[in-house]
N, C-alpha and C positions, 0 to 999 in steps of 0.2 A: 870768982873766975868769970871772965867776960865771954867765954865760949864753952859750948858743949861739943864734945867730940865722940863720934860713933864709928866703930869699925864697920866695914861692909863685908860682903862675902869674900872679898880679897882683903885680908886683914891690914895690909899696908896702905890700902886706899881708904881714906877717912872722910866722913861727912863732918863738916865744921859748921856749927850753928851759933852765930853770935847772939849775945843778949841785946835785944832791941828795946829801946826806951821810946814809947810812943804816947802821944796825947793828942788833943784836938788840933794842935799846930802841925803835926806830922810825926816824924820819928828820927831817932839818932841811933847809930851803932858804930862800933869800932870795927872797920872792915879788915884790918890787919894789925897785929901787934907781934913783933918778932919774939919777945920774951914768952908770950902766951903760945905762939906757934912752936917754939923749941921745947917748952915744958909739956905741951899737951898733944902735939901732932907729930912732929918729926924733928930730931936734933941734927945739927950740922949742915943745914941747908941755908944758903943765902940767895935772895932773888936778885937778878941782874937786869931783867927786862919786864915791862908791862905791855900787854897787847889788848886791843879793843876791836871787836868785829860787830857788824850789824848784818843780820840776815833775815830773809822773809820766810814765811811758813813753808815747810817742806824741804828747806835746805839742810843737807846733811854734810857736815864738815868732819873729815877723818876717815878712817882711824889713823892718826898720825903719830910718828915717833922719829927720833933721830938715832941712827945706829951708832954713830960716834957723837960725842958731846951730848949724851942723853939728857933730856930735860925733865925735871920735876915741875909740875904745874899746880897752882892753886887757882881754881876757876870759880866764877860766879856770874850770875845774870843780873843786870841792872835795869832791864826793861824786857818784859815778856816772859816766856817760859820755854825751856829746852829739856829734852831727855839726854842726860850726859852719861857717857860710857867709858870705862877703862877695861883693857884686856891685858892680862899678864903675859909678857913675851920673854920671860926668863926661863930658858930651857931647864935650868937646875931647880926651878920651883915646882913643888908638888901641885901647884895650881896653874901650871903652864897652859895657855890657851883658854883659860876660864875668864869670864867677864863679870862685871857688876855695873849696875846703872841706877841712876836716881834722877828725879825731877828737880831741876833748879829753876827758881823763878825770882822775879823782883819782889814778889809777895812773901815767899818763905825765907828769903835772905840766906839760904844755904850756900855753902861753898863745898867744893870737892878737892881734896888733895890727892893728886896722882903722882907717885914717885917715879924717878927714872926707872926704866925697864918695862914700862907699860905703854901700850898704844892708847890714844885718847881720841874721842870724837863725840859729836852731839848732833841732834836733829831738832830743828825749831818746831815747836808745837803751836805756839801762838801766831798771830798774824805777822808779827815781827819780833825780833829779840836782839838785844844788845848784850854781848858776852865779853867779859873782861877777865884777864888772867895774868898771873905773875909766873915767870919761868926762872929756873935755877941755872940755866945756861943760855947763851945767845942762840939765835936761829942761824943754822948753817944749811942752806938749801941743798947743797951737794950731799948731805948726810940724811936728809929727810926721806922717810919711807912711808908708805900707806899700806895698811892691812885692809883687805876688801871688806866693806861694811856688811856684806851679806854672806860671808864665808859660812857654809853649812857645818863645818867642823866646830867653829866657835859658837854658832847658832844664837846670835843676839836676838832677843825678843823686843825688837823696836816697836813702840806703841803707835804704829801707823798702819793705815789701810790704803796707801798710795805709794807710787814710786817716788823716791826722794829726788831732789835736784842736787846733782853732783858736779864738782869740778872735774875736769878731765883726769887729773892725777888721782883723784879718789875713785873714779870709775875704773881706772886701770890698776887699782890696788891689788896686792898679792894675796893669794890664799895662804893660810897659816903654814901649810907644808912646804911652800916655796919661798916664804918670807925670810929675810935676814932677821935673826933673833939675837937676844942677849945670852951670855953664858949662864 
């Protein structure tokens, strides 16, 4: 098996760690294999879009989700380090409103699978980070929503001691009790 998969506190959200082959020349790893993904992470999903962002230290992106055309995301960092978070927004889930987070970095090669029905966001811990991710549906800006990053009900333990840099849409994110959620 080329990947090791670990469930998080939200069992559908998975940490995916590839086997990395390294020597004095550098390293090689398979960053995605559909067969491995379906057998070990989640069945029935196909990716339709790849995205790439670069951000500086302290930038917090999220917590984003699409209320219609919900997206599953397979995310990773190719430069730098981020703290990555998923929040369960499925009202029918016993874990509704709960979150999980993990450090993703270019050094640890970890990926995080966030299925549809979850909000997603990250904060850049390093001086700069490049973040890439695959999505299971296209971006529809009219359906994009933001859950407020500092909602006291969700109570994410962000590993920062400063105010993050936010986009206006993220600063105006909704609290959980007022957010549109999934059934």
